[in-house]
C-alpha positions as CSV (number, residue, x, y, z in Angstrom):
1,X,121.7,98.3,55.0
2,X,123.6,96.3,52.3
3,X,122.2,93.2,50.5
4,X,122.9,89.7,51.9
5,X,125.3,87.8,49.6
6,X,124.8,84.2,48.9
7,X,127.8,83.4,51.1
8,X,126.3,85.1,54.1
9,X,122.8,83.4,53.8
10,X,123.7,80.1,55.3
11,X,125.2,81.4,58.6
12,X,122.2,83.7,59.1
13,X,119.7,80.9,58.6
14,X,121.7,78.7,61.0
15,X,121.6,81.5,63.7
16,X,117.8,81.9,63.3
17,X,117.3,78.1,63.7
18,X,119.5,78.0,66.8
19,X,117.7,80.9,68.5
20,X,114.3,79.3,67.7
21,X,115.4,76.0,69.2
22,X,116.7,77.7,72.4
23,X,113.6,79.7,73.0
24,X,111.2,76.8,72.5
25,X,107.4,77.1,71.9
26,X,105.8,75.0,74.7
27,X,103.9,76.6,77.5
28,X,106.2,75.0,80.1
29,X,109.4,76.4,78.8
30,X,111.6,78.8,80.7
31,X,111.7,82.3,79.3
32,X,113.3,85.6,80.0
33,X,110.7,88.4,80.0
34,X,110.6,92.1,80.4
35,X,108.3,93.1,83.2
36,X,106.3,96.3,82.7
37,X,107.6,99.1,84.9
38,X,105.5,101.5,87.0
39,X,105.8,105.2,86.3
40,X,109.1,106.5,87.5
41,X,110.6,103.0,87.8
42,X,113.3,101.4,85.7
43,X,112.4,98.4,83.6
44,X,114.2,95.3,84.7
45,X,114.8,91.9,83.1
46,X,113.3,89.2,85.3
47,X,113.7,85.5,85.0
48,X,110.5,83.5,85.3
49,X,111.1,79.8,85.9
50,X,108.3,77.2,85.6
51,X,105.9,77.5,88.5
52,X,106.4,73.9,89.6
53,X,110.1,74.6,90.1
54,X,109.8,78.0,91.8
55,X,111.1,78.0,95.4
56,X,109.0,79.9,97.9
57,X,111.2,80.8,100.9
58,X,109.2,81.4,104.1
59,X,109.6,84.6,106.0
60,X,111.8,84.1,109.1
61,X,110.7,86.1,112.1
62,X,112.9,86.3,115.2
63,X,110.9,87.1,118.3
64,X,112.4,87.9,121.7
65,X,109.6,87.2,124.3
66,X,110.3,88.8,127.7
67,X,109.2,85.9,129.8
68,X,106.3,83.6,131.0
69,X,105.5,85.4,134.2
70,X,101.7,85.3,133.9
71,X,98.7,83.8,132.2
72,X,98.5,86.9,130.1
73,X,102.0,86.4,128.8
74,X,101.5,82.7,128.1
75,X,98.4,83.6,126.1
76,X,100.4,86.2,124.2
77,X,103.1,83.6,123.4
78,X,100.5,81.1,122.2
79,X,98.8,83.7,120.0
80,X,102.1,84.5,118.3
81,X,103.1,80.9,117.8
82,X,99.7,79.9,116.3
83,X,99.5,82.9,114.1
84,X,103.0,82.3,112.7
85,X,102.2,78.7,112.0
86,X,98.9,79.4,110.3
87,X,100.5,82.0,108.0
88,X,103.5,79.9,107.1
89,X,106.0,82.2,108.8
90,X,109.1,80.5,110.3
91,X,109.2,81.7,113.9
92,X,112.4,81.6,116.0
93,X,111.4,82.6,119.5
94,X,113.6,83.1,122.5
95,X,112.3,83.5,126.1
96,X,114.3,86.1,128.0
97,X,113.0,85.0,131.4
98,X,112.7,88.7,132.5
99,X,116.3,89.5,131.6
100,X,117.1,92.4,129.3
101,X,120.6,90.9,128.8
102,X,119.1,87.7,127.5
103,X,117.0,89.8,125.1
104,X,120.2,91.4,123.8
105,X,121.8,88.0,123.3
106,X,118.7,86.7,121.4
107,X,118.7,89.8,119.2
108,X,122.3,89.4,118.3
109,X,121.7,85.7,117.5
110,X,118.8,86.8,115.1
111,X,121.2,89.2,113.4
112,X,123.7,86.3,112.9
113,X,121.0,84.1,111.5
114,X,120.0,86.9,109.1
115,X,116.3,86.6,109.9
116,X,113.9,88.8,107.8
117,X,112.2,90.7,110.7
118,X,112.9,91.0,114.4
119,X,110.1,91.5,117.0
120,X,110.8,92.4,120.6
121,X,108.5,92.4,123.7
122,X,110.9,94.4,125.9
123,X,111.3,93.6,129.7
124,X,111.9,97.3,130.5
125,X,111.6,100.4,128.2
126,X,115.1,101.9,128.8
127,X,118.5,100.9,127.5
128,X,117.5,99.9,124.0
129,X,119.3,102.5,121.8
130,X,122.6,100.7,121.4
131,X,121.2,97.2,120.5
132,X,118.7,98.7,118.1
133,X,121.5,100.6,116.4
134,X,123.2,97.3,115.8
135,X,120.0,95.9,114.3
136,X,119.6,98.9,112.1
137,X,123.2,98.5,110.7
138,X,122.3,94.9,109.8
139,X,119.3,96.2,107.7
140,X,116.8,94.0,109.6
141,X,113.4,95.8,110.4
142,X,112.2,95.8,114.0
143,X,108.7,95.5,115.4
144,X,108.2,96.4,119.1
145,X,105.4,94.4,120.7
146,X,103.3,94.9,123.8
147,X,105.7,97.2,125.7
148,X,107.3,100.3,124.3
149,X,111.0,101.2,124.2
150,X,112.3,104.6,125.2
151,X,114.6,105.7,122.4
152,X,115.3,109.2,120.9
153,X,115.5,107.9,117.3
154,X,112.1,106.4,116.4
155,X,113.5,105.2,113.1
156,X,115.1,102.3,115.0
157,X,111.8,100.4,114.8
158,X,109.1,100.2,112.2
159,X,106.0,100.1,114.4
160,X,104.8,99.5,117.9
161,X,101.9,97.0,118.4
162,X,100.4,97.2,121.8
163,X,97.7,98.4,124.2
164,X,97.2,102.0,125.3
165,X,98.6,101.3,128.8
166,X,98.1,104.9,130.0
167,X,94.4,104.8,129.1
168,X,94.1,101.5,131.0
169,X,95.2,103.4,134.1
170,X,92.7,106.2,133.3
171,X,89.8,103.7,132.9
172,X,90.7,102.0,136.2
173,X,90.7,105.3,138.1
174,X,87.4,106.5,136.5
175,X,85.7,103.2,137.6
176,X,87.0,103.7,141.1
177,X,85.8,107.3,141.3
178,X,82.4,106.3,140.2
179,X,82.3,103.2,142.5
180,X,83.3,105.2,145.6
181,X,81.2,108.3,144.9
182,X,78.9,107.5,147.9
183,X,81.7,106.5,150.2
184,X,82.4,109.4,152.6
185,X,85.8,110.7,153.7
186,X,89.3,109.9,152.5
187,X,89.9,106.7,150.4
188,X,93.1,104.8,151.0
189,X,94.3,103.0,147.8
190,X,96.8,100.2,147.6
191,X,98.7,99.8,144.3
192,X,100.4,96.6,143.1
193,X,102.9,97.6,140.5
194,X,104.4,95.2,137.9
195,X,108.0,94.9,137.0
196,X,109.9,98.1,137.9
197,X,110.8,100.1,134.8
198,X,108.4,98.2,132.5
199,X,106.1,100.2,130.3
200,X,102.9,98.7,131.8
201,X,104.0,99.7,135.3
202,X,105.0,103.2,134.3
203,X,102.0,104.0,132.1
204,X,99.3,102.3,134.2
205,X,100.5,104.1,137.3
206,X,100.7,107.5,135.4
207,X,97.2,107.2,133.9
208,X,95.7,106.3,137.3
209,X,97.5,109.1,139.2
210,X,96.8,111.8,136.6
211,X,93.1,111.0,136.8
212,X,92.8,111.3,140.6
213,X,95.4,114.1,141.1
214,X,92.6,116.8,141.3
215,X,90.6,114.7,143.8
216,X,92.5,114.9,147.1
217,X,90.3,112.5,149.0
218,X,91.7,109.7,146.9
219,X,95.2,108.9,148.3
220,X,97.5,106.1,147.2
221,X,98.9,105.1,150.6
222,X,100.3,101.6,149.8
223,X,102.6,100.8,146.9
224,X,104.8,97.7,146.2
225,X,106.1,96.1,143.1
226,X,104.9,92.5,142.6
227,X,106.5,91.6,139.2
228,X,103.2,90.7,137.6
229,X,103.1,87.3,139.5
230,X,100.4,85.8,141.7
231,X,102.9,84.9,144.5
232,X,104.4,88.4,144.7
233,X,100.8,89.8,144.7
234,X,100.0,87.6,147.7
235,X,103.1,88.7,149.6
236,X,102.7,92.4,148.9
237,X,99.1,92.4,150.0
238,X,100.0,90.6,153.2
239,X,102.4,93.3,154.0
240,X,99.8,96.0,153.4
241,X,97.5,94.2,155.9
242,X,100.2,94.0,158.5
243,X,99.7,97.7,159.2
244,X,97.2,98.9,161.8
245,X,93.6,98.3,160.8
246,X,92.8,102.0,160.4
247,X,95.5,102.2,157.7
248,X,94.1,99.3,155.6
249,X,93.2,100.3,152.1
250,X,89.6,100.5,150.9
251,X,90.7,100.0,147.3
252,X,93.2,97.8,145.6
253,X,94.5,98.8,142.1
254,X,96.5,95.9,140.6
255,X,98.5,96.3,137.4
256,X,97.5,92.8,136.3
257,X,95.1,90.0,137.1
258,X,97.7,87.5,138.5
259,X,98.8,89.9,141.2
260,X,95.1,90.7,142.0
261,X,94.3,87.0,142.4
262,X,97.3,86.5,144.7
263,X,96.1,89.6,146.7
264,X,92.6,88.0,147.1
265,X,94.2,85.1,149.0
266,X,95.9,87.5,151.4
267,X,92.7,89.5,151.9
268,X,90.7,86.4,152.7
269,X,93.4,85.1,155.1
270,X,93.1,88.5,157.0
271,X,89.4,87.7,157.5
272,X,88.2,90.3,154.9
273,X,85.8,89.9,152.0
274,X,87.5,90.8,148.7
275,X,85.3,92.9,146.4
276,X,83.3,94.2,149.4
277,X,85.6,95.2,152.3
278,X,88.3,96.1,149.7
279,X,87.2,97.1,146.2
280,X,89.5,95.4,143.7
281,X,90.3,96.8,140.2
282,X,92.7,94.9,137.9
283,X,94.1,95.0,134.4
284,X,94.3,92.2,131.8
285,X,91.0,90.4,131.4
286,X,92.0,86.8,131.9
287,X,89.4,84.1,132.4
288,X,90.4,83.6,136.0
289,X,89.8,87.3,136.7
290,X,86.4,87.3,135.0
291,X,85.4,84.2,137.0
292,X,86.5,86.0,140.2
293,X,84.2,88.9,139.2
294,X,81.3,86.4,138.9
295,X,82.2,85.3,142.4
296,X,82.1,88.9,143.6
297,X,85.8,89.0,144.5
298,X,87.0,91.4,141.8
299,X,84.9,94.5,141.0
300,X,86.3,95.6,137.6
301,X,88.9,94.5,135.1
302,X,90.3,96.7,132.4
303,X,91.0,94.6,129.3
304,X,94.6,94.4,127.9
305,X,94.4,92.2,124.9
306,X,97.3,89.6,124.7
307,X,96.2,88.1,121.4
308,X,98.6,90.1,119.3
309,X,99.8,87.3,117.0
310,X,97.6,88.1,114.0
311,X,98.6,91.8,114.2
312,X,102.3,90.8,114.4
313,X,102.1,88.4,111.5
314,X,100.2,90.9,109.3
315,X,102.8,93.7,110.1
316,X,105.6,91.3,109.3
317,X,104.1,90.5,105.9
318,X,103.4,94.2,105.2
319,X,107.0,95.0,105.9
320,X,108.3,92.2,103.6
321,X,106.0,93.5,100.9
322,X,107.5,96.9,101.2
323,X,104.4,98.7,102.5
324,X,104.3,101.5,105.0
325,X,102.9,100.8,108.5
326,X,101.5,103.3,111.1
327,X,104.0,103.9,113.9
328,X,101.4,102.8,116.5
329,X,98.9,100.0,116.3
330,X,96.4,99.5,119.2
331,X,94.1,96.4,119.5
332,X,90.5,96.9,120.5
333,X,89.8,96.7,124.3
334,X,87.1,97.2,126.9
335,X,86.4,97.4,130.6
336,X,84.4,94.6,132.4
337,X,82.5,94.8,135.6
338,X,80.6,92.4,137.8
339,X,77.4,93.2,135.9
340,X,78.9,92.1,132.6
341,X,81.2,89.3,133.8
342,X,78.8,86.4,133.2
343,X,78.3,87.4,129.6
344,X,82.0,88.0,128.9
345,X,83.5,84.8,130.5
346,X,82.7,82.6,127.5
347,X,84.6,85.0,125.2
348,X,87.8,84.6,127.1
349,X,90.5,82.7,125.1
350,X,93.1,83.0,127.9
């Protein structure tokens, strides 16, 4: 390099002074820094403004809830709202009121709003491929909650958070087999299904039937959908009991607690004693069902945990942090009987 001449010295000194003045020396000054790169990553120039001025944009979660048809569903909604609030996530929730078309509308509105993550509790499990393809093109990750979707391409969603609904049916059947082991002859079973085509109805039915299929004395002789509601449970059970007395069921298997509680009203109106004349097995684990067990009106309840809010919030944060999630996340659950009901009722948050 050549020597600096006297004529060049002044401009160089001026340039040094200018650069020193722009960079500053105080701890609160804004500086451009080079962040160290991880192995295999490219170093990037990042701008670090003062902490007091750094904006922190909240994560925006769009959630399509399928409805408010039961106490379980309301507890599920409350859990998600509270968990989002506690975590600082902005929640945009739309109630589909049991309509898949309304869910599609909500999801398209989430795309237009450019939310960070979309969560869906699907009304039914079929018909989701086209709308999820739309979401994939938008680049927004999807979490499926509570009920699964039947799609060929599993990359259309990141993870499914929900109970093992098939196993719930298995647990209900195993309890019934043990409960009725001393009862001679053929056992007639009435089954109250939930919403037709919904994952809980499909899987709870399949798990129950698969468990009793090698036991011919257990026969499902009465089946009606009751949409997971107390009123429809009451109506369906009344229809079962309109048949001749010799055709009445000895066991009622209900896909949720609300339908079982409605059925209890119909059983009592027929002059029968629920939990004794008709053994009742339900799924959910609501406080009302546990209290009915204490009263002797329900014999067993398979737990289906609605408090999925913390899991959903954590999954949302993990996705936004770029971390990998398991494809299936199952909350802890149990089965409750009349013997354990009094101890369990205080633990019910719904």
